[in-house]
C-alpha positions, 0 to 999 in steps of 0.5 A: 503511515501514508494516510495523509497523503492518500487523503490528499489524493482523494482531496478530502478533509480530515473531517471528511475521512473521519466521518466516513470511517466513523471515527472522531476527527481528532482521533484520526488527525492523531493517526496522521501525525503519528501521536497515536496508532490505529487498531487492526480493525480501524487499519483494515477499515482505512485500507478498504476505503483507500482501496490498498493493501495494509502494506500500502496503507502503513508505507511498507515498501516492495522490497520488504515482501516476505519471500519465504512462501515462494519457491526458489524460481519465484523469489529469484524473479521477484528479486530481480523485478525489484531492481528493474527500472521502468523500461525494463519492466515494460519489456519484461511485462510485454514479453511475459505477456506473449508467453502467457496469451 
């Protein structure tokens, strides 16, 4: 899980986070070091607090996106986008913005 990284970005201590999440500090510490895992309700609470998705919270990479709910064209475009570098992404974004405005 990426909770330590997310906590550090906010410059908060484990005690401060545990108080905000209303869980014991030791429990939160165990989550950070991987000694135990939060239940789904706690994961949702954390994702809301850190303003991220559950996938981001648990460190699930973008290339693990489940494409089965997309049509063939959408899935094709997502696969191509995931392979682009920053410059290619910027150019593509500018192009798509021009098409949709």
